[in-house]
Each structure stands twice: as C-alpha cells, then as structure tokens.
C-alpha positions in Angstrom: 188.9 128.1 280.8 185.8 130.0 280.6 182.6 130.0 282.0 180.9 128.0 279.3 183.6 125.2 279.6 183.1 125.1 282.8 179.5 124.6 282.6 180.2 122.0 279.9 182.7 119.8 282.0 180.6 119.8 285.3 177.1 118.8 283.2 178.9 116.5 280.5 178.4 113.4 282.7 175.3 113.9 284.3 172.7 115.0 281.5 170.1 112.6 281.2 167.8 112.4 278.2 164.1 111.7 277.5 163.1 110.4 280.9 159.6 111.4 282.4 158.2 111.1 285.6 157.1 107.9 286.4 153.4 107.0 288.0 154.6 106.2 291.3 156.3 109.6 291.8 153.3 111.4 290.7 151.3 109.6 293.4 153.8 110.7 295.8 153.7 114.0 294.4 149.7 114.3 294.7 149.8 112.9 298.3 152.1 115.3 299.6 150.1 118.3 297.8 146.6 116.6 299.5 148.4 116.7 302.9 150.0 120.0 303.1 146.7 121.8 301.8 147.7 123.0 298.6 145.0 123.1 296.5 145.4 121.9 292.6 143.4 122.9 289.9 142.4 122.4 286.5 141.9 125.8 285.7 145.5 127.6 285.8 143.8 131.0 286.8 142.4 129.9 289.9 145.5 130.8 292.1 144.6 134.2 292.2 141.8 133.4 293.8 143.7 132.8 297.3 144.5 135.6 299.7 148.2 134.8 298.8 149.7 132.4 296.9 152.8 131.3 295.0 152.2 130.0 291.5 155.0 128.2 289.7 155.2 129.4 286.2 158.6 127.2 285.0 159.6 124.2 287.1 162.3 123.3 284.9 166.1 123.8 284.6 168.4 124.4 281.6 167.8 121.4 279.3 164.5 120.9 277.1 164.0 117.2 277.9 160.6 117.8 279.2 157.3 119.5 279.4 158.4 122.1 281.9 159.4 125.8 281.2 162.5 127.7 282.6 162.6 128.9 286.1 159.7 131.5 287.0 157.1 132.6 289.6 154.1 134.7 290.5 153.6 135.6 293.8 149.7 136.1 293.9 148.2 138.8 296.8 144.7 139.4 296.7 144.0 138.6 293.0 147.0 140.2 292.0 150.1 139.1 290.5 152.6 141.3 292.5 155.9 139.8 292.2 157.5 137.7 289.4 160.5 136.0 290.9 162.8 134.8 287.4 161.6 134.9 284.1 163.0 131.5 282.3 162.2 130.2 278.7 158.7 129.4 278.3 157.5 131.8 281.1 155.8 134.0 278.2 153.1 131.2 277.7 152.6 130.5 281.4 151.8 133.8 282.2 149.5 133.9 279.7 148.0 130.5 280.9 147.9 131.8 284.7 146.3 135.0 283.8 149.1 137.4 284.6 148.5 141.2 284.5 151.7 143.0 283.9 150.1 146.3 285.3 149.7 144.5 288.7 153.7 143.9 289.2 155.6 145.9 292.1 158.6 144.3 291.2 160.6 141.2 288.9 163.3 140.1 290.9 165.9 137.8 289.3 168.0 135.3 291.1 171.0 135.6 288.4 171.5 135.9 284.8 172.1 132.2 283.3 169.5 131.8 280.7 167.2 129.2 282.1 166.0 132.1 284.4 166.4 135.3 282.3 165.6 134.5 278.7 161.9 135.0 278.9 162.4 138.3 280.1 162.2 139.9 276.3 159.2 138.4 275.7 157.6 139.3 279.3 158.7 143.5 278.3 157.3 143.3 275.1 154.0 141.7 276.2 154.2 144.7 278.8 154.2 147.1 276.0 150.8 146.4 275.5 149.7 146.8 278.8 149.3 150.5 278.9 150.8 150.7 282.3 152.0 154.2 283.8 153.5 153.1 286.7 157.2 152.8 287.5 158.5 148.9 287.7 161.2 147.6 289.6 163.7 145.3 288.5 166.2 143.9 290.5 168.9 141.6 290.2 172.6 140.8 291.0 175.9 143.1 290.1 178.1 142.0 287.5 181.6 140.1 287.2 184.3 139.7 284.8 182.1 136.9 282.8 178.4 138.0 283.7 176.7 141.6 283.3 175.4 143.5 285.9 171.7 143.5 285.5 171.6 147.1 284.4 174.0 146.4 281.9 172.0 143.3 280.9 168.5 145.3 280.2 170.9 147.6 278.5 172.2 144.7 275.9 168.8 144.0 275.7 166.6 147.3 275.1 169.2 149.6 275.2 168.6 153.0 272.8 171.7 152.8 270.9 172.9 149.4 271.1 170.0 147.2 272.3 168.8 144.1 270.8 165.4 145.2 271.1 166.1 148.9 271.1 162.3 149.6 269.9 161.6 149.0 273.9 163.7 151.5 274.9 161.4 153.7 276.4 161.3 151.3 279.6 164.7 152.7 280.1 164.1 156.4 279.5 162.0 159.5 280.3 160.1 158.6 277.5 156.3 158.1 278.6 155.4 155.7 276.0 156.3 152.8 278.5 156.7 152.9 282.2 160.0 153.6 283.4 161.8 150.5 284.6 163.7 151.1 287.8 166.9 148.8 287.7 168.6 147.7 291.1 172.0 146.3 290.4 172.0 144.1 294.1 175.7 143.4 295.0 176.2 140.0 295.1 179.2 140.0 297.2 177.7 141.6 300.3 176.9 139.6 303.2 173.9 140.2 305.1 170.2 141.1 303.7 169.6 144.0 301.1 166.2 145.7 301.0 164.5 145.9 297.7 161.0 146.6 298.7 159.2 148.4 302.0 155.7 148.6 301.6 153.0 148.0 304.5 151.8 145.1 303.0 154.9 143.7 301.3 158.6 143.5 301.8 161.4 141.8 299.9 165.2 141.7 300.9 167.9 140.0 298.6 170.8 138.2 300.2 174.0 137.1 298.0 174.3 133.3 297.7 177.2 131.4 296.1 176.4 129.6 292.4 179.8 128.7 291.0 181.2 131.7 289.1 178.0 133.4 288.9 176.6 136.4 290.6 173.5 134.9 292.0 171.0 136.2 294.8 168.3 134.6 297.1 165.0 136.3 298.1 163.1 136.7 301.4 159.4 138.2 300.7 157.2 138.9 303.5 153.2 139.3 302.9 150.3 139.0 305.0 152.2 137.7 308.0 153.8 135.0 305.7 157.7 134.7 304.6 159.0 133.2 301.4 162.4 132.2 300.6 163.4 131.8 297.3 166.9 130.2 297.6 167.8 130.5 293.9 170.4 128.2 292.6 173.2 128.1 295.0 175.7 125.8 296.5 176.8 124.3 300.1 179.1 127.5 300.1 176.2 129.6 300.6 177.2 130.2 304.1 175.7 133.7 305.0 172.4 132.5 303.7 171.8 129.7 306.1 174.0 132.1 308.9 171.7 135.2 307.9 168.3 133.3 307.7 169.0 130.7 310.8 165.5 130.1 312.5 163.5 132.7 310.1 160.4 129.9 310.2 159.7 130.4 306.3 156.2 129.2 305.5 157.4 128.3 302.0 161.3 127.4 301.2 161.6 127.1 297.3 164.9 125.3 296.5 165.9 123.6 293.2 166.1 119.5 292.7 169.1 119.8 290.3 171.4 117.2 291.6 171.7 113.5 293.6 173.8 112.2 296.2 175.9 110.6 293.5 179.4 111.1 292.9 180.6 113.7 290.5 177.6 115.8 291.0 178.3 119.8 290.4 177.9 120.7 294.1 180.0 124.0 293.0 176.6 124.9 291.3 173.8 123.2 293.5 173.5 122.0 296.9 173.0 118.1 297.1 169.6 117.0 298.6 171.3 116.2 302.1 172.2 119.8 301.6 168.9 120.7 300.9 167.3 119.3 303.8 169.9 120.6 306.3 169.4 123.9 304.9 165.6 123.4 305.0 166.1 122.2 309.1 168.5 125.4 309.9 166.1 128.0 308.4 163.1 126.3 310.2 161.1 125.8 307.0 157.6 124.8 307.3 157.0 123.3 304.0 159.9 122.8 301.3 158.7 123.4 297.5 160.9 121.8 294.9 161.4 123.1 291.6 164.4 124.0 288.9 163.9 120.0 288.4 166.2 118.2 286.4 165.9 114.6 285.0 169.1 113.3 287.0 167.1 114.1 290.0 163.6 113.4 289.0 164.5 110.0 287.9 165.3 108.8 291.7 163.2 111.4 293.0 162.4 108.9 295.9 166.2 108.8 296.7 166.4 112.4 296.7 163.5 112.8 298.9 164.9 110.5 301.2 168.2 112.0 301.4 166.7 115.5 302.2 164.3 113.6 304.8 167.8 112.6 306.8 167.8 116.1 308.0 164.5 117.9 307.0 160.8 116.4 308.7 158.8 119.0 307.2 156.3 118.6 303.9 158.1 118.2 300.6 156.1 119.3 297.5 157.0 118.7 294.2 156.3 121.9 291.8 155.0 121.5 288.4 154.5 124.2 285.7 151.2 126.2 286.7 151.1 124.3 290.3 149.3 126.4 293.0 150.8 126.8 296.4 148.4 128.8 298.8 149.9 129.9 302.2 
C-alpha cells in the first residue's frame, strides 16, 4: 500500500465538509486573544509594526473546505519578514496582503513536503524573481525517503535547469546572477537532537526531527529578541525526542496543529490528539499555545478539543486565523 492509499484510508471516515466556525467559537477565540495581549488589526500589514511578532499567513489544512490558506507563517522582527515557515497553497495571496518583502527573508523553513505545506512555494519563488534581491537565501527542509524527495530534490524538480517544471527559474540554483542563489539545506529527518540552521547575533534557528507517519518531517526552534518560538510542524505522539530534547524550554509561543479530536479512529499516526497537544505544551512549559492547521473535524467540536488540551495544559490557548498577528 503506497503513501497516498494510506493517507486516504486514515482520512476517509473523518473528513467533514462545509462546516464553518460557529459564533460561539469566534467569541471564545476573541476572548482568548484579548486575555493574552494579542493585537488584532483590520490592517494585515500592521503586524510588522511590532518589535517581534508571528503572523499566520495560512491557518488551514489539506482540505479546501473554508476560507483558510494552507500552512504558512512569517516571523516579523523590527519590521522585516525575516523567516517564512512553510508555504502552503494560498500563501501567495496572504503574503501580498501582509505586505511581505522577499528581500527581507533570512530563510525559508519547510516542516515537510506535504502539499498543504509547500505547494505555494513555486509562486513565491516566481514572485521573488521580481524582487531584485542579490543576497543568497537559505531554504531548509527535511531529507528524503523512499516515498518523499529531499528538499534539494524537490527544488530540482521545481526549478532545476534540465528537468524542472519551472526551469525558467533555474538561476536560483546556479551561479547565474540573474536571481539570488538558493542555499538549500537537507536536514536529517532521522537524527535525534537539535540541528543548527541559522546562528546569527539576533536570530537563531534549530531544527529537530519529528514523527509524522512515513513522512520525513521537522519542527523548528526559533530564538530572537530574547523570545522563543517553537513550531511543532505536523507530528504524532511518537515524536518522543521532540519532547525530551525541548522539555522545559519555556517557549513564549508554541505553534501546534489543530487537526484531530479525541474520538476513536482518528489518524494518531499523523497528528497528536488534543490531550497529547496539552501534555506536550505542559512538558515544554509553553507560555502560550497557538493552534493552527485547522481541520473541520476539530473546529466543529473546538470547545471539546480545548477542554481536552486543558486537562494537561493550563496556559492560554489561541486560535490562529489567516493573517492573524501574534506579538511577543
């Protein structure tokens, strides 16, 4: 049985179509936001006015059943979009709405190569061809497996000179000065412990491998301005090294998926259930938990999901939306 068949079997009985967030859940989300000092704004470009803030470009999952773009986030530091974390479908539109400048990126970080996390990357690279950027740009992502390409192979398939689907963008991967050089890093998705990606005076990024069924996958630990953010990526309860390595890290913001419920038959080989999310947040001693990568089966029973999380985690729980801003 191949990967696609496995995914279809895991998801088949759990997909819920056409459901929207109820008014009561929206009120809960707004209440949580106000209680933790989040600064919602009608202007999506205002997030960059904070000294440091996470802006969620895409808060959705793999199913096109609501307004949400695929997984994507940007970290603003002193008005510049220094990091882009994932680039799912629809990120291109949100990227423009947020006023992101391709020239500002220190790195693009990919948690794994599922389409809802990387299918927007070609459009953003095409956009970058117009940015007049000259500095090299790091793109980091997982190593490959029998069923998944490495990040290098993925970029070659997209923009490689000879066989790339968008081979007109091949100067990104060559010494041609027409486009900035992409420095592609394959991060070992089987290695335990932290792996350094960036180590600058004001910004450090480390990756750590996580378990996501048979998909090579990563989480990221980001430190800037005395603040720590942890992106869990998509991970299951089998991501034991993630918890052991990062225990008591005390991240100011822990970003985790809101993909499954406590019901029987949920794909726990892909995602942590709500109780596991709460236990993980507690083990890391997270100051605030931000839920994103929303799937309707979870959103439909969000009160129950949050209650299950709260069995182990007593801190604030926020609900991400597209273009929501979370200052630190």
